[in-house]
C-alpha positions in Angstrom: 16.1 -58.8 -12.2 19.8 -59.4 -12.8 22.5 -57.7 -10.9 23.8 -55.6 -13.8 20.2 -54.4 -14.5 19.8 -53.3 -10.9 23.1 -51.4 -11.1 22.1 -49.8 -14.3 18.7 -48.8 -12.8 20.4 -47.3 -9.8 22.9 -45.4 -12.0 20.1 -44.0 -14.1 18.2 -42.9 -11.0 21.3 -41.2 -9.5 22.0 -39.4 -12.8 18.3 -38.2 -12.9 18.6 -36.8 -9.4 21.9 -35.1 -10.1 20.6 -33.6 -13.3 17.4 -32.3 -11.7 19.4 -30.8 -8.8 21.7 -29.1 -11.3 18.8 -27.7 -13.3 17.2 -26.3 -10.1 20.4 -24.7 -9.0 21.0 -23.1 -12.5 17.4 -21.8 -12.5 17.8 -20.2 -9.1 21.0 -18.5 -10.2 19.6 -17.1 -13.4 16.1 -15.9 -12.4 16.7 -13.7 -9.3 14.6 -13.1 -6.2 12.6 -10.0 -7.2 9.5 -10.0 -9.4 10.6 -7.9 -12.3 7.1 -7.2 -13.7 7.1 -5.8 -17.2 10.7 -5.8 -18.3 12.0 -2.9 -20.5 15.1 -3.8 -22.5 15.5 -0.5 -24.4 18.7 1.5 -23.8 16.8 4.9 -23.6 13.5 6.5 -24.4 10.0 6.8 -23.1 8.3 4.1 -21.0 4.5 4.2 -20.6 3.1 2.2 -17.7 -0.4 1.9 -16.1 -1.1 3.2 -12.6 0.2 0.7 -10.0 2.1 -1.4 -12.6 5.3 -3.2 -11.6 8.0 -2.7 -14.2 11.8 -3.0 -14.5 14.6 -1.6 -16.6 17.1 -4.3 -17.7 20.7 -3.5 -18.3 23.2 -6.1 -19.6 26.5 -6.0 -17.7 29.6 -8.0 -16.6 29.6 -7.4 -12.9 32.7 -9.6 -12.4 34.5 -7.1 -14.7 33.4 -4.1 -12.6 30.1 -3.1 -14.3 28.2 -1.9 -11.3 25.0 -0.1 -12.4 23.0 2.2 -10.1 20.2 4.7 -10.3 21.8 8.1 -10.7 20.9 11.4 -9.0 18.5 13.0 -9.1 16.3 10.0 -8.1 13.0 9.6 -9.9 10.0 11.5 -8.5 8.6 9.2 -5.8 5.1 10.7 -6.5 5.3 9.1 -10.0 7.3 5.8 -9.4 8.5 4.1 -6.3 11.7 2.1 -6.3 11.1 -1.5 -5.4 14.7 -2.7 -5.6 17.4 -3.8 -7.9 19.3 -7.0 -8.5 22.0 -8.5 -10.7 21.1 -11.9 -12.2 23.9 -13.9 -13.8 23.5 -15.4 -17.3 24.5 -19.0 -17.5 26.3 -20.5 -20.5 28.6 -23.4 -21.4 31.6 -21.1 -20.7 30.5 -20.9 -17.1 30.9 -24.6 -16.7 34.4 -24.4 -17.9 35.3 -21.2 -15.9 38.5 -21.8 -14.1 38.4 -18.5 -12.2 41.5 -17.2 -14.1 41.9 -13.7 -15.3 39.9 -13.2 -18.4 37.4 -15.9 -17.4 34.4 -13.6 -16.8 31.7 -16.1 -17.5 28.6 -15.1 -19.5 27.9 -11.8 -17.7 24.4 -11.0 -16.6 21.7 -8.4 -16.3 20.8 -5.7 -13.7 17.1 -5.3 -13.1 15.9 -1.9 -11.6 12.4 -2.6 -10.4 9.8 0.2 -9.9 6.1 0.4 -9.2 4.0 3.2 -10.9 2.1 5.5 -8.6 -1.7 5.3 -8.6 -2.0 8.7 -10.3 -0.8 9.9 -13.7 2.5 11.7 -13.9 5.9 11.9 -15.5 9.5 11.5 -14.2 13.0 10.7 -15.4 15.0 7.6 -14.4 18.7 7.7 -15.1 20.9 4.7 -14.7 24.7 5.0 -14.5 27.8 2.8 -14.5 31.3 4.2 -13.8 33.3 4.1 -17.1 36.3 1.7 -17.2 39.3 2.4 -19.3 41.4 -0.4 -20.9 43.4 -0.9 -17.7 40.2 -1.5 -15.6 40.4 1.9 -13.8 37.0 3.5 -13.2 36.0 7.1 -13.4 32.7 9.0 -13.8 31.7 10.4 -17.2 32.8 8.3 -20.1 30.8 7.5 -23.2 27.0 7.5 -23.6 27.0 3.7 -22.9 27.8 4.6 -19.3 24.4 6.4 -18.8 20.9 5.4 -19.7 18.0 7.8 -19.4 14.3 7.1 -19.5 11.2 9.2 -19.3 8.5 7.3 -17.4 4.9 8.3 -18.0 2.2 6.9 -15.8 -1.1 7.0 -17.8 
């Protein structure tokens, strides 16, 4: 094998390793650590789940811009659903590769997942998600438009 062929072979191998490592890193950044179970993407309404089923409510957000979603009070009835946890998972797009960290460079945003497990017995409860409303200057305050609140009736049947 000629010297230039060996160099080309080494270069291809290095690129393959770098590409694989990058793909693994992106996958880890965009999938989260929690099992999300059945994912509900609706913005409001009724959710019907089976006893013991793991499910999550997904909410799109730009956490870097201050969109911090949470479960609002009152908490859902623990006899109907138990809260497993929540997490924010970033989306990844071409813009993220070019993100310089400057103001206005918010990346691709992401999604919150609020994960619950249905109780073993039938029942009904309400889950309300909330984000503080931000005005055009970035100041937060409670209330705001309907987009700042999402309400679901969860029925275990």
